[in-house]
C-alpha positions in Angstrom: -12.6 -10.5 -33.0 -14.9 -9.4 -30.1 -18.3 -10.9 -29.6 -20.1 -7.8 -30.8 -18.3 -8.1 -34.2 -19.0 -11.9 -34.5 -21.7 -12.5 -37.0 -24.0 -15.5 -36.5 -26.4 -17.1 -38.8 -29.2 -14.9 -37.4 -27.2 -11.7 -37.3 -24.8 -10.1 -34.8 -24.5 -11.6 -31.4 -24.4 -9.3 -28.4 -23.7 -12.1 -25.9 -20.6 -11.9 -23.7 -17.8 -14.4 -24.2 -17.1 -16.8 -21.4 -13.9 -14.8 -20.6 -15.9 -11.5 -20.4 -18.4 -13.1 -18.1 -15.6 -14.3 -15.8 -14.0 -10.9 -15.9 -17.3 -9.2 -15.0 -17.9 -11.7 -12.1 -14.4 -11.1 -10.8 -15.1 -7.3 -10.7 -18.5 -7.9 -9.1 -17.1 -10.0 -6.3 -14.3 -7.5 -5.7 -16.8 -4.7 -5.5 -19.0 -6.6 -3.1 -16.1 -7.7 -0.8 -13.7 -4.8 -0.9 -15.6 -1.7 -1.9 -19.2 -1.9 -0.6 -18.2 -2.3 3.1 -16.0 0.9 2.9 -17.9 3.2 0.5 -19.9 5.1 3.1 -17.0 5.8 5.5 -14.6 6.7 2.6 -17.1 9.0 1.0 -17.9 10.8 4.3 -14.2 11.3 5.1 -13.1 12.0 1.6 -10.6 9.2 2.2 -8.3 8.2 -0.6 -8.8 4.4 -1.1 -5.1 3.4 -1.2 -5.8 0.0 0.3 -8.6 -0.8 -2.2 -6.4 0.4 -5.1 -3.6 -1.9 -3.9 -6.0 -4.9 -3.8 -7.5 -4.1 -7.2 -4.0 -3.9 -8.7 -3.2 -7.3 -7.1 -6.1 -9.1 -8.7 -5.6 -7.4 -12.1 -8.5 -4.9 -12.2 -6.3 -1.9 -13.0 -4.4 -0.7 -16.1 -6.6 -2.9 -18.3 -5.5 -1.3 -21.6 -1.7 -1.6 -21.2 -0.5 -3.8 -24.0 0.7 -7.3 -23.3 4.2 -6.4 -24.5 4.5 -4.0 -21.6 3.2 -6.6 -19.1 -0.5 -5.5 -19.3 -3.7 -7.2 -20.4 -4.3 -5.4 -23.7 -8.1 -5.5 -23.0 -10.7 -3.6 -25.1 -12.7 -0.6 -24.0 -15.7 -2.9 -23.9 -14.0 -5.1 -21.4 -13.0 -2.1 -19.4 -16.6 -1.0 -19.4 -17.7 -4.3 -17.9 -15.1 -3.9 -15.1 -16.0 -0.2 -14.5 -19.7 -0.9 -14.3 -19.2 -3.4 -11.4 -16.6 -1.3 -9.5 -18.8 1.8 -9.7 -21.7 -0.3 -8.4 -19.6 -0.7 -5.3 -18.8 3.0 -5.1 -18.5 5.5 -7.9 -15.8 7.4 -6.1 -13.6 4.4 -5.3 -14.4 2.9 -8.8 -13.1 6.1 -10.4 -9.9 6.0 -8.3 -9.3 2.5 -9.5 -10.1 3.1 -13.1 -8.6 6.5 -13.7 -5.2 5.2 -14.8 -6.9 4.3 -18.1 -7.5 8.0 -18.8 -4.2 9.2 -17.4 -2.2 6.8 -19.6 -4.3 7.1 -22.7 -2.2 9.8 -24.5 1.0 7.7 -23.9 -0.7 4.5 -25.1 -1.9 6.2 -28.3 1.0 8.5 -29.1 4.1 7.6 -27.0 7.2 6.0 -28.3 8.2 2.4 -27.5 10.8 3.8 -25.1 8.4 6.0 -23.3 5.9 3.2 -22.9 8.5 1.0 -21.4 9.6 3.6 -18.9 6.2 4.9 -17.9 3.6 2.1 -18.5 5.4 -1.0 -17.2 5.7 0.4 -13.6 1.9 0.9 -13.6 1.5 -2.9 -14.1 4.2 -3.8 -11.6 3.1 -1.6 -8.7 -0.1 0.1 -7.6 0.9 3.6 -8.6 -1.3 6.2 -10.2 -1.2 8.6 -13.1 -3.4 11.5 -14.1 -4.8 13.4 -17.1 -3.9 17.1 -16.6 -6.1 19.1 -18.9 -8.7 21.1 -17.0 -7.8 24.6 -15.7 -9.7 27.2 -13.7 -10.7 28.9 -17.0 -10.5 25.9 -19.4 -12.6 22.8 -19.0 -14.8 22.1 -22.0 -13.2 24.9 -23.9 -9.8 23.2 -24.1 -8.3 25.8 -26.5 -8.7 28.4 -23.7 -6.1 26.7 -21.5 -3.3 29.1 -20.2 -0.6 26.7 -19.1 2.5 27.3 -21.3 5.6 25.2 -22.3 8.4 27.4 -23.5 11.5 25.9 -25.2 14.7 27.1 -23.6 17.7 25.4 -25.2 17.5 21.7 -24.3 14.6 22.1 -22.0 10.9 23.0 -21.9 9.8 25.2 -19.1 6.2 24.7 -17.9 4.1 27.3 -16.0 0.4 27.3 -15.2 -2.2 25.6 -13.1 -4.6 22.6 -13.4 -7.7 21.9 -11.5 -10.3 19.1 -11.0 -7.6 16.5 -11.9 -8.5 13.0 -10.8 -6.0 11.3 -8.5 -3.5 14.1 -9.0 -2.8 14.4 -5.3 -1.5 10.8 -5.2 -0.2 10.4 -8.8 3.4 9.5 -9.7 3.0 11.4 -13.0 0.5 13.4 -15.0 0.1 14.0 -18.7 0.0 17.8 -18.7 -1.5 19.7 -21.7 0.2 23.1 -22.4 0.4 25.7 -25.1 3.7 25.5 -27.0 2.3 28.2 -29.4 0.0 30.5 -27.4 -1.1 32.2 -30.6 -2.0 28.8 -32.2 -5.3 28.2 -30.4 -6.2 24.5 -30.5 -3.3 23.9 -32.9 -0.7 25.2 -30.5 -1.1 22.6 -27.8 1.2 19.8 -26.8 1.2 17.2 -23.9 4.1 16.5 -21.5 4.6 13.7 -19.0 5.4 15.5 -15.8 6.6 13.6 -12.7 4.6 14.9 -9.8 7.7 15.1 -7.6 9.5 17.3 -10.1 10.8 20.6 -8.8 8.2 23.3 -9.3 5.1 21.0 -9.1 2.9 21.7 -6.0 -0.5 20.4 -5.0 -2.6 23.4 -4.1 -5.7 21.7 -2.8 -7.7 18.5 -2.6 -11.1 19.7 -3.8 -14.2 19.0 -1.8 -17.1 17.7 -3.9 -20.7 16.9 -3.5 -20.3 13.4 -4.8 -17.6 10.9 -5.6 -15.8 12.1 -2.5 -13.8 8.9 -2.1 -11.8 9.8 -5.2 -9.1 12.4 -5.0 -9.7 15.5 -7.2 -6.9 18.0 -6.9 -5.6 21.3 -8.1 -1.9 21.7 -8.7 0.5 24.4 -9.9 3.5 24.3 -12.2 6.1 27.0 -11.6 9.2 26.9 -13.8 9.0 23.1 -14.2 11.9 22.1 -16.4 11.7 19.0 -18.6 14.6 17.9 -20.8 13.8 18.0 -24.5 14.9 14.9 -26.4 15.5 14.5 -30.1 12.3 14.7 -32.2 10.4 17.9 -31.4 6.6 18.2 -31.0 4.2 17.8 -33.9 2.1 20.7 -32.8 -1.6 21.2 -33.4 -2.6 17.6 -33.0 -3.5 17.5 -29.3 -7.1 18.7 -29.7 -7.7 16.8 -33.0 -6.5 13.4 -31.9 -9.1 10.6 -32.1 -9.2 8.8 -28.8 -10.0 5.3 -29.9 -9.0 1.9 -28.5 -8.9 -1.5 -30.2 -11.9 -3.7 -29.6 -10.0 -6.9 -29.7 -10.3 -8.8 -26.4 -7.4 -10.0 -24.3 -6.7 -12.2 -21.3 -6.7 -10.7 -17.8 -3.8 -10.6 -15.3 -3.3 -12.5 -12.1 -6.7 -13.4 -10.6 -8.4 -11.9 -13.7 -6.4 -14.4 -15.7 -7.5 -17.3 -13.5 -11.1 -16.3 -14.1 -10.6 -17.5 -17.7 -7.3 -18.6 -19.3 -4.3 -18.3 -17.1 -1.0 -16.9 -18.5 2.3 -17.2 -16.6 2.8 -14.2 -14.4 5.7 -12.0 -15.5 8.9 -12.5 -13.6 10.5 -9.3 -14.8 11.9 -7.1 -12.1 10.3 -3.6 -11.7 11.4 -1.0 -14.2 13.1 2.0 -12.7 11.7 5.3 -13.8 14.1 7.3 -16.0 15.8 10.2 -14.3 14.9 12.4 -17.2 11.2 13.1 -17.5 9.7 11.8 -20.8 7.1 13.5 -22.9 4.8 12.0 -25.5 5.3 12.5 -29.2 2.3 13.2 -31.4 0.2 14.8 -30.0 2.7 15.0 -27.1 6.2 16.5 -27.2 9.0 14.1 -26.9 11.3 15.2 -24.1 
C-alpha cells in the first residue's frame, strides 16, 4: 500500500515513505551532479545526452515501471513522478530523454504477452537502450483517429506504410510502438499498435526536429515504407487502441542498483543479456501480436 493510501488516526497521510525520500534524493543528487553542468551546452547544441542516459541507467533511474519479474523495479507512477521532477529540475530536455522509456514501453507493459515482455522489456533493464511511442503524425496529433499510417495483412505478415513526427527519442531508439490503421474505415476502432525495430528494412529517420525548448532531447520524424512484420498466432483485437485506460499500479517497489542502496538493497541480477528476437514482436490488445 502506498503512503497516499495509508489511513492514519487523523486521516490520510500524504508524507513520503523513507524509501521514496531516498529515491527522490538520489534523483536530486544525480541531476545536480550529472545534468545541471551540461544542460546549457546540450540545449544550445541540440545534443543527444547519451552519456547522461548511460549514467542514469547505471544508477537505476530509468525504466522505473518494468516489473521485477523482468528485472525492473516495478515502481509506481507516483515514484516515477518524484524521480521525473528532480531530473527535469536539472534540465527538462535531458530529463525527458531519460524518462521517455516509460511512455515508449507503456503499451507493452499494459497489453503485451509474457513472451513479448521478456523479449523487449528485459533488454531495457540490462542496457541503456531507448524505445519510443510512435503515435503523432503530420496530420494527427490530438486527433488520434485521423492518423494515416496503415498496417495491411498480407499472408503471414503485416505491411506498414506511413510517417510519424514529433516522436521523442525516435532517432536513437532501438524500437518504437507504432500505431497504425488495420481498418481504415473503422475510425478510432480500426487502430492497432506494432512493435517496430528501428533498424527494420523500410524504416528511415527523416529529420531531427529543431525546437524552441527541450532541445537536449531528440524529437524526430520517421517514415515507414513497406515495413514487413511477421504475424504470429492470435490476431489483433481491433478497436481498443484509442479506448485503453492508461493506468499504472500505485504499489511502491524497491529501486535498482544505486536506487536500491538508497533504501533496501536487493541482489543485482546476474542474468546474461537477453538477445532480441529476430522476428519483430507486436503487442496484443490493443496491439497486434506479430
